[in-house]
Backbone as numpy.savetxt, mean C-alpha at the origin, in Angstrom:
# Nx Ny Nz CAx CAy CAz Cx Cy Cz
4.16 34.79 -17.57 3.60 34.11 -17.09 3.94 32.54 -18.00
3.91 32.12 -16.10 3.36 30.43 -17.03 2.55 29.70 -16.85
1.83 28.85 -18.27 0.56 28.27 -17.59 1.02 26.53 -17.41
0.49 26.23 -16.40 0.41 24.89 -16.78 -0.79 24.03 -16.73
-1.40 24.72 -17.43 -2.98 24.04 -17.87 -3.46 22.81 -17.08
-3.48 23.75 -15.65 -4.24 21.94 -14.78 -3.21 21.25 -14.02
-2.14 21.17 -15.11 -0.98 20.12 -13.95 -0.31 20.53 -12.76
0.08 19.92 -12.24 0.83 19.83 -10.52 2.31 20.57 -11.34
2.59 21.14 -10.33 3.66 21.89 -10.57 4.78 20.82 -10.32
5.98 20.46 -10.59 6.89 19.74 -10.50 8.15 19.92 -10.32
8.82 19.76 -9.04 9.90 20.86 -8.40 11.41 19.10 -8.58
10.74 17.77 -8.28 11.48 17.03 -7.73 11.64 15.76 -9.14
12.84 14.95 -9.14 12.97 14.36 -10.36 13.51 13.25 -9.48
13.10 12.17 -10.15 14.02 10.65 -9.80 14.61 9.85 -11.21
14.74 8.89 -10.37 15.93 7.68 -11.87 14.75 6.52 -11.24
14.05 5.73 -12.26 13.84 4.51 -11.53 13.99 3.08 -12.54
15.02 2.43 -12.13 15.02 1.30 -13.22 14.23 0.01 -13.25
13.75 0.12 -14.10 12.18 -1.11 -14.39 12.62 -2.04 -15.03
12.43 -3.37 -15.28 12.46 -4.46 -16.01 11.54 -4.10 -17.60
11.62 -4.47 -18.58 11.38 -4.12 -19.67 9.59 -4.50 -20.16
9.14 -4.91 -19.03 7.47 -5.63 -18.99 6.80 -4.49 -18.53
7.30 -3.94 -16.83 6.94 -3.07 -16.25 7.34 -1.47 -17.40
8.39 -1.12 -18.03 7.83 -0.27 -18.70 6.80 0.03 -19.85
6.84 -1.22 -20.59 5.70 -1.78 -21.43 4.72 -1.24 -21.06
3.93 -1.52 -19.68 2.57 -1.39 -18.97 2.74 0.13 -19.18
4.17 1.31 -18.60 3.78 2.29 -18.14 3.67 2.90 -19.69
4.20 2.52 -20.72 4.01 3.51 -21.87 2.20 3.29 -22.58
1.79 1.94 -22.27 0.93 1.72 -22.87 -0.38 2.54 -21.95
0.06 2.52 -20.52 -0.85 3.59 -19.59 -1.15 4.60 -20.24
0.12 4.95 -20.25 0.35 6.86 -20.69 -0.09 6.99 -22.06
-0.12 6.03 -22.98 -0.80 5.98 -24.25 -2.31 6.11 -24.55
-2.95 4.99 -23.51 -4.09 4.85 -23.32 -5.02 6.08 -23.02
-4.41 6.44 -21.97 -5.06 7.77 -20.27 -4.65 9.19 -21.40
-3.74 9.18 -22.26 -3.04 9.84 -23.48 -2.23 11.36 -21.72
-1.26 10.98 -21.12 -1.25 11.43 -20.17 0.38 11.38 -20.98
1.25 11.76 -18.88 3.32 11.37 -19.86 2.77 9.89 -18.35
4.24 10.05 -18.80 5.04 8.38 -17.99 5.11 8.69 -16.49
5.23 10.15 -16.31 5.54 10.38 -14.92 4.20 10.52 -14.28
2.38 11.29 -14.80 1.58 11.06 -14.68 0.96 9.81 -14.45
1.24 8.97 -15.21 1.31 7.38 -14.84 1.25 6.52 -13.58
2.52 7.29 -12.78 3.36 7.50 -11.75 2.87 7.37 -10.70
2.36 8.63 -10.58 1.89 9.73 -9.87 0.64 8.54 -9.70
-0.80 9.19 -10.79 -1.89 8.24 -10.50 -1.76 6.89 -10.05
-0.80 5.92 -10.53 -0.80 4.40 -9.63 -0.64 4.59 -8.13
0.63 5.63 -7.65 1.25 5.60 -6.49 -0.10 5.72 -5.32
-1.29 7.38 -6.37 -2.13 7.71 -5.36 -3.56 6.33 -5.15
-3.79 5.13 -6.20 -4.35 4.90 -6.16 -4.02 3.95 -5.07
-2.49 3.53 -5.33 -2.20 2.37 -4.36 -2.63 2.81 -3.21
-1.77 4.11 -2.40 -1.97 4.80 -1.40 -3.34 4.74 -1.00
-3.98 4.85 -1.58 -5.48 5.14 -1.15 -6.52 3.52 -0.87
-5.81 2.97 -2.17 -6.66 1.34 -1.46 -5.83 0.78 -0.04
-4.44 0.95 0.08 -3.62 0.23 0.93 -4.55 1.12 2.81
-4.65 2.47 2.42 -5.35 3.24 3.97 -6.66 2.75 3.81
-7.61 2.50 2.86 -8.97 1.55 2.43 -9.00 0.21 3.46
-8.24 -0.60 2.99 -7.43 -2.16 3.29 -7.13 -1.80 4.76
-6.79 -1.65 5.36 -6.24 -1.04 6.93 -7.36 -0.32 7.55
-8.05 0.37 7.22 -9.27 0.65 7.55 -10.44 -0.37 7.87
-10.64 -1.15 7.11 -11.57 -2.31 7.16 -10.98 -3.58 7.60
-9.81 -3.34 8.25 -8.70 -4.64 9.03 -9.09 -4.22 10.71
-9.12 -2.72 10.81 -9.19 -2.48 12.38 -11.20 -2.55 12.16
-11.76 -1.82 11.78 -13.06 -1.57 11.45 -13.61 -3.24 12.05
-12.58 -4.12 11.38 -12.98 -5.45 12.05 -12.41 -6.18 13.04
-11.77 -6.07 13.24 -10.82 -6.03 14.49 -11.50 -5.38 15.98
-12.31 -4.13 15.60 -12.71 -3.48 16.92 -14.79 -4.46 16.70
-14.81 -4.89 15.59 -16.34 -5.47 15.75 -15.52 -6.97 16.39
-14.89 -7.82 16.56 -14.44 -8.71 17.37 -14.42 -8.79 18.66
-13.56 -7.76 18.86 -13.35 -6.97 20.26 -14.48 -6.72 21.15
-15.80 -6.38 20.00 -17.34 -5.72 20.80 -17.71 -6.61 21.05
-17.66 -8.09 20.32 -18.04 -9.08 20.87 -17.95 -10.30 21.40
-16.85 -9.56 21.87 -16.04 -10.30 23.40 -15.83 -12.17 23.09
-15.72 -12.09 22.39 -15.76 -13.80 21.59 -14.58 -14.43 22.41
-13.52 -13.91 23.03 -12.44 -14.39 23.18 -11.76 -13.54 24.54
-11.99 -14.33 25.56 -11.18 -14.02 26.88 -10.24 -13.97 26.79
-9.66 -13.19 27.63 -8.37 -12.14 27.74 -7.30 -13.52 28.10
-7.71 -14.66 29.14 -6.56 -15.19 29.14 -6.62 -16.27 27.76
-7.40 -16.64 27.18 -7.32 -17.35 25.73 -6.24 -16.07 24.72
-6.37 -15.30 24.96 -5.65 -14.03 23.36 -4.21 -13.95 24.56
-4.29 -14.18 25.56 -2.47 -14.52 26.52 -1.54 -15.10 25.90
-2.37 -16.47 25.75 -1.66 -17.65 25.70 -1.50 -17.81 24.60
-2.63 -17.32 23.22 -1.99 -17.44 22.11 -0.82 -16.46 21.95
-0.97 -15.28 22.01 0.06 -13.92 22.29 1.68 -14.28 22.76
1.52 -15.22 23.72 2.41 -15.74 24.48 3.15 -17.27 23.49
2.22 -17.92 22.39 2.96 -19.22 21.84 3.46 -18.25 20.28
2.98 -16.91 20.25 3.60 -16.60 19.19 4.50 -15.61 19.30
5.11 -15.22 20.19 6.04 -14.69 20.73 7.45 -16.01 21.01
6.57 -17.08 21.52 7.68 -18.12 21.38 7.92 -18.18 19.77
6.78 -18.31 19.12 7.33 -18.82 17.88 8.60 -18.24 17.01
8.17 -17.08 17.17 8.83 -15.68 16.51 10.51 -15.91 17.11
10.68 -16.32 18.08 12.19 -16.08 18.67 12.50 -17.44 18.08
12.16 -18.48 17.76 12.94 -19.54 17.15 13.44 -18.83 15.31
12.38 -17.65 14.92 12.91 -17.87 13.26 14.32 -17.29 12.92
14.64 -18.12 12.29 15.84 -17.67 11.29 16.80 -18.28 12.24
16.20 -19.16 12.77 17.11 -20.41 13.88 17.05 -21.54 12.60
16.69 -21.70 12.01 16.37 -23.35 11.54 16.96 -23.26 10.62
């Protein structure tokens, strides 16, 4: 019988090339949290994903609120989007 003691069962391995400062931070966090370096990476990825999803939700909510207030006329928005498209088409040519 295999005991994992509440830890996730790992079935994939990967290799990272990290700079010295990041390695030191990783080791420090592992020591402070009393977990493996791999667990620090898992926790960091989970937190980053959660913050990203929350940030996108907030942005979408703000955009919805803006549209509900109907402060910008469609013609003004279309003109703005045309200007953005024109500016983007010149990117890389300068």
